[in-house]
C-alpha positions in Angstrom: 49.2 109.1 128.4 49.6 112.1 125.9 47.9 111.2 122.6 50.9 112.3 120.5 53.3 110.0 122.5 50.9 107.1 122.2 50.8 107.4 118.4 54.5 107.7 118.3 54.9 104.6 120.4 52.6 102.7 118.0 54.8 103.8 115.1 57.9 102.6 117.0 56.3 99.2 117.3 55.3 99.1 113.7 58.8 100.0 112.6 60.4 97.4 114.9 58.1 94.7 113.4 58.6 95.7 109.8 62.4 95.6 110.1 62.4 92.3 111.9 60.1 90.9 109.3 62.5 91.9 106.5 65.4 90.4 108.5 63.6 87.1 108.9 62.8 87.0 105.2 66.5 87.6 104.5 67.5 84.7 106.8 64.8 82.5 105.1 66.5 83.3 101.7 69.9 82.4 103.1 68.6 79.1 104.5 66.9 78.3 101.2 70.2 78.7 99.3 72.0 76.6 101.8 69.3 73.9 101.6 69.5 73.9 97.8 73.3 73.6 97.8 73.2 70.9 100.5 70.7 68.9 98.5 72.9 69.1 95.4 75.9 68.1 97.5 73.9 65.1 98.7 73.0 64.1 95.2 76.6 64.4 94.0 77.8 62.3 97.0 75.3 59.6 96.1 76.6 59.6 92.5 80.1 59.1 93.9 79.1 56.2 96.1 77.6 54.5 93.0 80.9 54.9 91.1 79.6 57.6 88.8 81.9 60.4 87.7 81.5 63.8 89.4 83.5 66.8 88.5 85.5 68.1 91.6 84.5 71.6 90.6 80.9 70.9 91.3 81.7 69.7 94.9 83.8 72.8 95.4 81.1 75.1 94.2 78.5 73.6 96.5 80.9 73.8 99.5 81.8 77.4 98.6 78.1 78.4 98.3 77.2 76.9 101.7 80.2 78.6 103.3 79.4 82.0 101.8 75.7 81.8 102.8 76.6 80.8 106.4 78.9 83.8 106.6 76.1 86.1 105.2 73.8 84.6 107.9 76.3 85.4 110.6 76.5 89.0 109.4 72.7 89.3 109.1 72.2 88.0 112.7 74.8 90.4 114.0 72.9 93.3 112.3 69.7 92.0 113.8 71.2 91.9 117.3 72.5 95.4 116.9 69.1 96.7 115.8 67.3 94.8 118.6 69.5 96.3 121.3 68.9 99.9 120.0 65.9 99.9 122.2 67.9 99.2 125.4 68.5 102.9 126.1 66.2 105.8 125.4 69.2 108.2 125.1 72.7 107.2 124.0 75.7 108.7 122.3 75.9 107.1 118.9 78.3 107.0 115.9 76.3 108.4 112.9 78.4 106.4 110.4 77.6 103.2 112.2 73.9 104.0 112.5 73.7 104.9 108.8 75.6 101.8 107.7 73.3 99.6 109.7 70.1 101.1 108.4 71.3 101.1 104.8 72.0 97.3 105.2 68.7 96.6 106.8 66.7 98.7 104.3 68.6 96.8 101.6 66.6 93.7 102.5 63.5 95.2 101.0 62.4 93.8 97.7 62.3 97.2 96.0 65.6 98.5 97.5 67.8 100.6 95.3 71.6 100.6 95.2 73.1 103.0 97.8 76.4 104.7 97.6 77.5 105.8 101.1 80.3 108.4 101.3 81.4 108.7 105.0 83.2 112.0 105.9 86.9 112.0 105.9 87.1 113.6 109.4 86.2 111.8 112.6 82.7 110.2 112.7 80.1 112.5 114.1 78.8 111.5 117.6 75.4 112.6 118.7 73.4 112.1 121.9 70.0 111.0 120.8 67.4 108.2 120.9 69.1 105.5 118.7 65.9 103.7 117.9 64.0 106.8 116.7 67.0 108.0 114.7 67.1 104.6 113.0 63.4 104.8 112.2 63.8 108.3 110.7 66.6 107.2 108.5 64.8 104.1 107.4 61.7 106.1 106.4 63.7 108.4 104.2 65.5 105.4 102.6 62.2 103.8 101.8 61.0 106.9 100.2 64.2 107.2 98.2 64.0 103.6 97.0 60.4 104.2 95.9 61.5 107.4 94.0 64.4 105.9 92.0 63.2 102.3 91.7 65.2 99.0 92.3 67.5 99.8 89.3 68.4 103.2 90.5 71.0 104.5 92.9 70.9 107.0 95.7 73.8 108.8 97.4 74.1 109.2 101.1 76.6 111.4 102.9 77.2 113.0 106.3 78.3 116.6 106.8 79.4 117.6 110.3 78.3 121.1 111.2 80.3 123.7 113.2 77.9 123.6 116.1 78.4 119.8 116.6 75.2 118.8 114.8 75.3 116.8 111.6 73.5 116.9 108.2 72.7 113.6 106.5 72.1 114.1 102.8 70.1 111.7 100.6 70.6 112.8 97.0 70.1 111.5 93.4 66.3 111.1 93.7 65.6 113.0 90.5 62.3 114.7 90.1 60.4 113.6 93.2 56.8 112.6 92.5 55.7 112.8 96.2 55.8 116.5 97.2 53.9 115.6 100.4 57.0 113.8 101.8 57.8 113.9 104.7 54.4 112.7 105.8 53.1 113.4 109.2 54.3 110.1 110.6 57.9 110.9 109.5 57.7 114.5 110.8 56.6 113.2 114.2 59.6 110.9 114.4 62.0 113.7 113.5 60.4 116.2 115.9 60.6 113.6 118.7 64.4 113.7 118.6 64.8 117.4 117.7 65.8 116.6 114.1 64.5 118.3 111.0 63.9 117.1 107.4 64.2 119.5 104.5 64.4 119.3 100.7 67.9 119.8 99.4 68.8 122.9 97.4 68.5 121.1 94.0 65.1 119.6 95.0 66.4 116.1 94.2 66.9 114.9 97.7 66.5 115.4 101.5 68.6 116.5 104.4 68.2 115.2 107.9 69.6 117.8 110.4 70.5 115.9 113.6 71.3 117.9 116.7 74.5 117.1 118.6 72.5 116.7 121.8 68.8 116.1 122.1 67.2 118.6 124.5 63.8 117.1 125.0 62.6 113.8 123.6 58.8 114.0 122.9 
């Protein structure tokens, strides 16, 4: 096996594990909130059986909290399934808006995640033929760097700009004065190169563009 491909595959596996670990942590948080609300609901029910007074609002709040967390759990599991199935096909035509939305949500599970304002294009969503899993990995790595640059109290802006040749430019802006001029690191460059994409600093030097070809010519 070619050494470059072997390293890239190891990075793929590390990314898959990291994302699934963050998803499992999010599900654990959801279950913890449900458990706490269920425990309180049990205590309130016991008080009622003993003839003690309980405000109806407290029961309603517990029930509402449980329902909301169950719904959040369903959404998280759906995202997990979508991400897991991204490895099913090496090459596939994907909707860039859907890919970005998924990765923004999954990266948002990180403890140091910043706020993200995603501005989809007004025109039809760009479709590209690429390796979905590698594209997700690339977007995730840029988001992680962006979060580290602005901090959990900051906000980054993400936008998509379809190009005349059918390719698309994904812009991550609002990073301020970036303290890591070495980004993208070799690992991230390898991911981009493997799907024919390119990462470059934006004109104002406060963000990054990912240039995604409409059709991948040769996956490395």
